TITI-422553 format. One record per residue: x, y, z of N, C-alpha, C in turn; residue in one letter. Coordinates in steps of 0.001 Angstrom, whole numbers, plus 500000, padded with zeros to 6 digits. Each point is the difference from the previous one (the first is absolute). Layout:
<pts>
X Y Z X Y Z X Y Z A
...
</pts>
This chain:
<pts>
734220 843368 416874 501409 500330 500048 500766 498869 500681 M
501182 499707 499466 500866 498990 500599 500304 500372 501452 N
499898 499024 500897 500172 500268 501430 501398 500532 500317 A
501015 499458 499310 501367 500461 500242 500191 501442 499574 G
499430 500343 498847 500093 501379 499514 499250 500938 500936 I
498827 499573 500469 499226 500826 500914 500768 500244 501298 L
500629 498950 500534 500755 500141 501239 501171 500973 499817 A
500698 499901 498859 501120 500906 499747 499516 501427 499797 Q
498863 500149 499331 499438 501335 499791 499661 500651 501339 L
499449 499224 500907 499678 500516 501333 501277 500435 500716 V
501069 499201 499875 501277 500363 500630 500560 501288 499392 K
499926 500105 498674 500508 501200 499338 499219 501233 500428 D
498700 499863 500118 499178 501120 500427 500347 500411 501429 R
500191 499016 500873 500346 500302 501389 501357 500689 500099 A
500917 499619 499101 501335 500602 499986 500038 501304 499214 A
498851 500417 499485 499889 501211 499180 500967 499952 498819 K
500057 498840 499369 500848 499778 498834 499151 500086 498737 R
500448 500768 499020 499267 500121 498745 500015 498674 499254 T
498831 499554 499594 499891 498750 499259 498854 500119 499004 V
500138 499324 498875 498959 499990 498969 499565 498551 499785 V
498701 499773 500095 499447 498678 499722 499698 499922 498510 L
500672 499078 499315 499832 499820 498555 499215 498717 499733 A
498940 500127 499207 499176 498845 499647 499910 499899 498480 T
500416 498854 499455 499883 499815 498547 498566 499639 499662 R
499410 500773 499112 498570 499873 499752 499640 498736 499231 L
500938 499453 499263 499679 498817 499198 499842 498734 500830 T
500754 499897 501088 499957 498754 500778 499950 500212 501510 D
500002 501262 500466 499878 500271 501428 501275 499842 500800 G
501125 499762 499356 501268 499915 500719 500271 501319 500724 I
500436 499884 501267 500264 501191 500813 501450 500019 500457 E
500520 501203 500160 501330 500171 500586 500079 501380 500638 K
500896 500120 500973 500242 501280 500641 501254 500631 499404 L
499888 501261 499640 501103 500726 499400 500424 501132 500921 L
501309 500235 500036 500548 501049 500858 500646 501044 499105 Y
499327 501148 499790 500440 500989 499012 501365 500603 500286 P
500519 499836 501239 501313 500552 500314 501126 499132 499449 T
499679 498802 499544 501011 499135 499408 500440 500559 498643 E
501198 499602 499565 500465 500425 498683 499093 499412 498928 K
499685 500818 498996 499012 499561 499014 500456 500207 498569 H
501304 500165 499801 500474 500282 498645 499583 498925 499001 E
499981 498722 500429 499721 498914 499080 498707 499263 500331 K
499227 500548 500916 498746 499359 500389 498863 500986 499765 N
499284 499804 498918 498961 500959 499617 498883 500074 501033 W
499714 498875 500676 498895 499982 500945 500345 500800 501259 L
501233 499897 500484 500413 500799 501151 500026 501475 499622 I
500456 500293 498776 499995 501391 499545 498574 500535 499968 K
499076 499196 499499 498597 500420 499955 499438 500169 501410 A
500422 499137 500916 499517 500113 501376 500507 501283 500656 S
501201 500424 499610 500532 501255 500524 499134 501172 499542 H
499585 499978 498747 499155 501075 499466 498643 500025 500712 E
499460 498815 500267 498725 499910 500712 500158 500488 501432 V
501134 499657 500617 500263 500445 501367 500052 501521 500079 M
500679 500629 499025 500117 501452 499998 498644 500665 499810 V
499186 499453 499096 498674 500577 499744 499015 499701 501116 S
500311 498938 500785 499141 499571 501107 498628 499564 499505 D
499961 499463 498774 498746 499524 499427 500206 498644 499341 R
499007 499131 500143 500066 498699 499337 499898 500180 498486 A
500569 499045 499264 499984 500102 498539 500155 498619 499391 A
499520 499863 498756 500227 498799 499203 501114 500314 499008 I
501026 499157 499989 501129 500207 499096 500171 498752 499137 V
500514 500215 498816 500176 498903 499046 501483 499773 499743 T
500413 498760 500103 501390 499649 499771 500117 498769 499116 G
501198 499472 499849 500214 498852 499119 499295 498727 500449 P
499612 499946 501291 499321 498794 500489 498547 500273 500369 D
499419 501050 499409 498587 500242 500203 499691 501260 500783 G
498719 500146 500349 499537 501160 500750 500073 499713 501499 D
500478 501007 500744 500109 499888 501457 499234 501142 500648 W
499302 499671 501095 499367 501020 500826 500926 500299 501168 F
500445 501258 500093 500945 500401 501046 499274 500866 501031 L
500008 499545 501238 499319 500698 501078 501035 500427 501044 N
500295 501311 500095 501034 500447 500936 499507 500061 501441 P
500853 499618 500916 499743 500146 501426 501128 500852 500574 F
499805 501299 499938 500988 500930 500522 499798 500212 501489 N
501087 500195 500748 499825 500394 501399 499382 501389 500062 P
499440 500383 501134 499378 501325 500099 501008 501114 499702 P
499525 501054 499391 500820 501197 499876 500230 500572 501391 L
501172 500599 500195 500304 500593 501299 500414 501457 499834 R
499625 500809 500966 500472 501373 500084 500664 500189 501350 L
501254 500399 499970 500735 500328 501222 500141 501516 500063 I
499452 500597 501033 500051 501445 500192 500937 500298 501164 V
500991 500830 499749 500929 500408 501058 499613 501413 500433 V
499526 500108 501224 499572 501296 500504 498500 500045 500222 G
499581 499987 501266 498573 500003 500337 499486 501437 500085 A
500163 500739 498919 499620 501418 499951 498569 500127 499477 V
499526 501263 499872 498610 500225 499596 499687 499359 498642 H
500914 500137 499048 499750 499436 498660 499848 498497 500069 I
500701 499376 500928 499949 498543 500106 498610 499496 500347 A
499213 500798 500705 498676 499524 500409 499069 499761 498807 Q
499762 500971 499122 499171 499689 498826 500692 499044 499037 P
501334 500066 499912 500719 499122 499077 499808 498533 500373 L
500117 499681 501275 499842 498608 500412 498580 499506 499770 T
499010 500871 500212 498612 499583 499762 499753 499754 498519 R
500516 500894 499158 499833 499828 498549 500688 498730 499516 M
501200 499759 500507 500747 498808 499575 499275 498726 500416 A
499451 499999 501202 499261 498826 500458 498778 499751 499118 A
499300 501062 499622 498854 499858 499103 500417 499472 498637 L
501239 500309 499583 500503 499538 498707 500574 498583 500070 A
499920 499372 501173 500411 498608 500115 501407 499776 500503 G
500629 501033 500528 501361 499865 500511 499994 499573 501468 Y
500976 499161 500360 500319 499788 501406 500891 501171 500413 D
499596 500744 501003 500678 501255 500339 500742 499881 501325 V
501229 500484 500002 500811 500071 501213 500517 501423 500157 T
499915 500530 501210 500553 501316 500311 501173 499816 500956 V
501132 500585 499624 501202 499943 500826 500264 501377 500591 I
500092 500069 501308 500366 501251 500663 500326 499681 501454 D
501250 500251 500422 500356 499709 501389 499330 500935 500996 P
499384 501066 499507 499326 500957 500876 498590 499481 500310 R
499852 499395 501153 498739 499333 500333 498830 500970 500132 T
500282 501272 500300 498906 500968 500077 499403 500280 498626 S
500805 499802 498947 499513 500162 498630 499384 498688 499500 F
500746 498925 500137 499545 498701 499493 499193 499285 501075 A
498790 500485 500217 499134 499432 501033 498778 499354 499358 S
499400 499079 500723 498802 499326 499496 498833 500964 499851 E
499965 501032 500815 498922 500984 499877 500071 500732 498665 N
501224 500297 499544 500157 500726 498747 499974 499062 498801 R
500387 498736 500214 500067 499043 498894 499323 498685 500405 F
498685 500007 500130 499307 498762 500382 500120 498937 498913 P
500199 498773 500449 500049 498834 499101 501177 500045 499029 D
501054 500740 500344 501198 500072 499177 501155 499361 500755 I
500835 499258 499286 501199 499401 500589 500995 501117 500322 D
500274 500217 501280 500900 501065 500442 501315 499396 500476 L
501111 500562 499515 501330 499559 500414 500726 501180 500641 R
500482 499790 501230 500675 501072 500723 501516 499822 500014 H
500507 499085 499195 501441 499822 499861 500573 501151 499180 D
501335 500116 500025 500656 500948 499113 499756 499543 498560 W
499829 500949 499048 499576 499610 498649 500840 498922 499324 P
501337 500057 500119 500800 498978 499320 499772 498616 500612 D
499783 499949 501329 499728 498721 500642 498624 499468 499588 E
499026 500892 499971 498648 499586 499601 499978 499537 498548 A
500716 500705 499134 500032 499629 498585 500664 498638 499808 M
501042 499735 500766 500667 498697 499897 499040 498879 500372 A
499181 500229 501019 499029 498981 500421 498883 499835 498980 A
499607 501086 499346 498896 499954 499041 500429 499448 498648 L
501292 500102 499662 500547 499448 498752 499179 500400 498779 A
500031 501281 499590 499215 500448 498838 500335 499209 498741 P
498962 499687 499217 500195 499232 498776 499358 500735 498831 D
499843 499304 498884 499481 500638 498785 498530 500368 500091 T
499339 499603 501067 498596 500365 500217 499872 501086 501072 R
501095 500683 500278 500038 500965 501097 500270 501411 499500 T
499230 500951 500509 500260 501430 499802 500450 500588 501328 A
500935 500946 499938 500554 500610 501205 499911 501517 499867 I
499479 500662 501031 499882 501453 499992 500540 500541 501323 V
500920 500960 499927 500496 500652 501207 499399 501397 500083 T
499569 500374 501215 499227 501231 500164 500502 500901 501125 L
501085 499660 500675 500318 500706 501236 500701 501336 499797 T
500686 500214 498879 500854 501175 499796 501247 499962 500893 H
500140 498963 500808 501118 499905 500940 501024 499006 499451 D
501202 500470 499619 501008 499089 499445 500333 498832 500925 P
499868 500214 501303 500330 498915 500930 499042 498828 499833 K
498796 500270 499522 499011 498949 499796 499885 499616 498521 L
499906 501004 499138 499813 499728 498573 501217 499323 499362 D
501196 500497 500308 501191 499496 499303 500259 498514 500239 D
499935 499505 501235 500186 498555 500188 498954 499173 499251 P
498774 500532 499959 498932 499287 499287 500270 499994 498502 A
500426 501123 499455 500278 500083 498566 501180 499119 499614 L
501014 499961 500833 501142 499144 499694 499576 498532 499967 Q
499160 499607 500952 499491 498625 499989 499108 499765 498793 A
499183 500990 499654 499095 499864 498857 500775 499826 498699 A
501063 500775 499825 500778 499930 498765 500736 498675 499854 L
500200 499312 501085 500646 498681 499947 498977 498887 499787 K
498725 500360 499983 498922 499020 499857 499478 499980 498566 S
499047 499099 499767 499372 499883 498676 498668 500736 499943 A
499741 500905 500930 498727 500734 500030 499695 500625 498641 A
498731 499910 499578 499645 500522 498675 499816 501507 500005 F
499872 500587 501196 499821 501449 500090 500664 500507 501270 Y
500738 501099 499855 500593 500686 501149 499711 501484 499837 I
499381 500609 500994 499686 501419 499937 500381 500686 501293 G
500347 501289 499916 500398 500724 501202 499458 501423 499956 S
499330 500385 501081 499386 501315 500095 501065 501075 500186 L
499757 501168 499400 500915 501120 500179 500060 500857 498750 G
500457 501223 500170 500141 500907 498873 501163 499563 499111 S
500135 500675 498853 501127 499707 499113 501323 500272 500707 K
500047 501056 500805 501217 500311 500751 500306 498897 501018 K
498958 499552 500689 500170 498915 500969 500476 498733 499316 T
499435 499723 498829 500386 498782 499287 501434 500093 499493 H
500421 501181 499561 501384 500162 499542 500972 499716 501135 A
499684 500468 501198 500849 499724 501156 499992 498509 500333 A
498849 499379 499832 499866 498566 500242 500871 499219 499016 R
499960 500389 498739 500814 499345 498969 501484 500114 500346 V
500414 501176 500435 501405 500206 500353 500424 499070 501136 A
499142 499845 500991 500331 499108 501118 500083 498550 499551 R
499107 499600 499104 500025 498620 499513 501256 499742 499176 L
500435 500991 499243 501243 499844 499248 501188 499851 500952 K
499996 500784 501062 501058 499886 500996 499989 498618 500651 E
498828 499404 500064 499877 498660 500590 500387 498899 499024 A
500329 500389 498746 500486 499018 499045 499020 499547 498941 G
498825 500623 499936 499015 499599 499004 500259 500729 498679 F
499793 499283 498895 500213 500548 498665 498744 500723 499512 E
500204 500859 498983 498881 500758 499439 498876 499087 499532 D
500364 498867 499385 498978 499087 499465 499136 499425 501120 I
500604 499816 501184 499233 499504 501139 499097 501097 500553 D
500571 501177 500189 499256 501113 500585 498829 500412 499116 I
500136 499795 498691 498934 500369 499062 498722 499189 500228 A
500087 498920 500743 498799 499216 500317 499067 500759 500943 R
500523 500992 500695 499194 500722 500979 499139 501050 499304 I
498711 499965 500256 499094 501040 499517 500023 501134 501030 H
500676 501079 499633 500116 501105 500933 500014 501319 499256 G
499167 500938 500363 498964 499873 501038 498957 498932 499649 P
499501 499330 501018 499096 498878 499800 498650 500464 499446 V
499373 499141 499208 498643 500256 499521 499949 500689 498655 G
498864 499827 499325 499796 500683 498730 499821 501499 500236 L
500432 500779 499035 499894 501456 500105 498594 500435 499595 S
499092 500050 500975 498607 500359 499731 499571 501224 500797 I
500982 500694 500581 499667 501183 500796 499419 499665 501356 G
500288 498805 500514 499439 499574 501278 500479 500894 501141 A
499100 500310 500917 500328 500852 501135 499743 499305 501343 K
498800 499478 500182 499627 499398 501283 500625 498613 500132 S
500073 499471 501236 500515 498643 500178 499270 498962 499150 P
498680 500116 499901 499233 499037 499207 500335 500114 498518 A
500130 501226 499506 500343 500194 498586 501396 499471 499696 E
500931 500231 500910 501355 499483 499810 499980 498477 500010 I
499189 499419 500889 499869 498539 500040 499459 499461 498680 A
499032 500710 499417 499456 499602 498693 501102 500016 498942 I
500814 501050 500011 501065 500099 498995 501024 498876 500163 S
500259 499612 501253 500958 498913 500254 499434 498669 499521 I
498742 499714 500360 499412 498732 499583 499873 499925 498486 M
499728 501133 499346 499925 499995 498537 501353 499661 499393 A
501062 500561 500562 501336 499716 499464 500404 498554 500261 E
499670 499491 501183 500277 498598 500302 499262 499094 499018 I
498735 500308 499743 499202 499189 499074 500584 500030 498605 T
500432 501186 499558 500620 500098 498685 501267 499176 499899 G
500817 500015 501058 501230 499202 500000 499696 498512 499965 S
498939 499604 500689 499642 498583 500031 499463 499507 498676 L
499166 500790 499343 499262 499515 498842 500645 500331 498652 R
500879 500946 499950 500584 500381 498700 501111 499053 499603 Q
</pts>
């Protein structure tokens, strides 16, 4: 690999920037592609975007030959607001699925290392923590507290972000009240529709672990579909 390309790839990885390494198979020419760039007239960047979304390397054919595209996506992230019982199995499942997991809860008795070992814990207010975390297209956000004082600031920050998944725990009645508050805060129906509420697939889940399974399944479906 060209030393300059390798050095830039290392920088992109450190900055958690999505990049695709493209290698032309006929002559070994290499270049770094950034799928977030506009690609209306560049077939290779468009192809790199498709590879980035699938998170799998692929060989693509274009007017100048065959290219091997190898995506280097930043880690998937899960931000959980509310260090409640459901959060404990959910964070473990997400970590096993390859997510970098962060739990936000200003209540230190809930968000403790004893309850969440090896998890990034943030005790700031949710909107402040979300601003520092800067959710992107590789981020899923789930609110679990049932407390509007905690959930609502997090949801407002989430809706202003590019997060690929936003979910919020609560009954249909709770979610309807949540929607009403978000509308009062100035959010449009099209924005609010991004929220999966009640969170998780409808599989009849009852226990915290079962609910966590339903949430991770829905997150996975949103990521891969």
